[in-house]
Phi, psi and omega in degrees: 000356178302330178296337177266001182083020183242126173290120187292347179255294188289314184285328175290327176293316177299317179296317178301314179300317179294320177296318178300315178296317181295320180287326182277341176232075185306140177088352177274153185250135185229147179281142174217164177298150178268146355283129189299319182296321177292322178297319179293313179298315180299327180285322187269333187272131170221189185289354180255001185242132178270150185225139169241126178208151174255011179271104184299318179300315180297313181298315181294317180296315179295322179295317179299329181269002180072023182251003183261118169242090186288147178211167175287161177302327182288338184245350186287147173285323179235131179240123181257121183238131176264114178063210179291139184265155174269357181241173186255122180301335180292350176272351180287160177302136180240011179072188179226174177295328179283319181231071180297337180291353175283358176292152182285158168251122182253124181252113178262134168262118182237164180283329186208152177221150174077213187300332182269007182270118176283158173089214190286162176215176178233145172259128184250147170211160179123196183304131178087356182246126175285106183058273175219159176219154178240132176235121175270135184228138179284058175228155176296152179303324180297322179292317179293326176295321177295321176300313181300318179295321180294344182249017185272358185243048181305137014275358175286160176146191178240149170264138183238134175237124176260136178233144168249206179299316185217026179221156177225154170215152185229149173234089178293159183297346182280348182269153174263138184239141171229122182283128183262000000 
């Protein structure tokens, strides 16, 4: 992963710890090595996980290491999206009632999270959230509405990870979202 600027031992472990915290406390923001989207993908992708990405550097590096099992966005376990997408997150795998864990994890690279994020945000409630929490995300309201819709059929749904240059926040499929 050094080709992506990620230390394959220390920084992937740090990223894993931050992801664990972000998923267990939805809407909170955590530091990770930069570039955060590459660190998250490098941490989650192995030879048993399929990936859809339009990032040529990421795809080539994973392929050179024998870690790329490419798939379409509709079939991938992990979908890497840079900024606002031209496709609909509701088309990603959402698992089944028998195997909800078959739902995709969608990793968005955004310009901003939290207080410095212009535009829309989401109000979260559910497991891991004390009453409610608000997360501002540098995505259009329409994209956040599509995320909320993709998560309305719990336990089915998608897990979402937002990344900036060096921070992450997560919206697991177990939380309820209201776009603000």
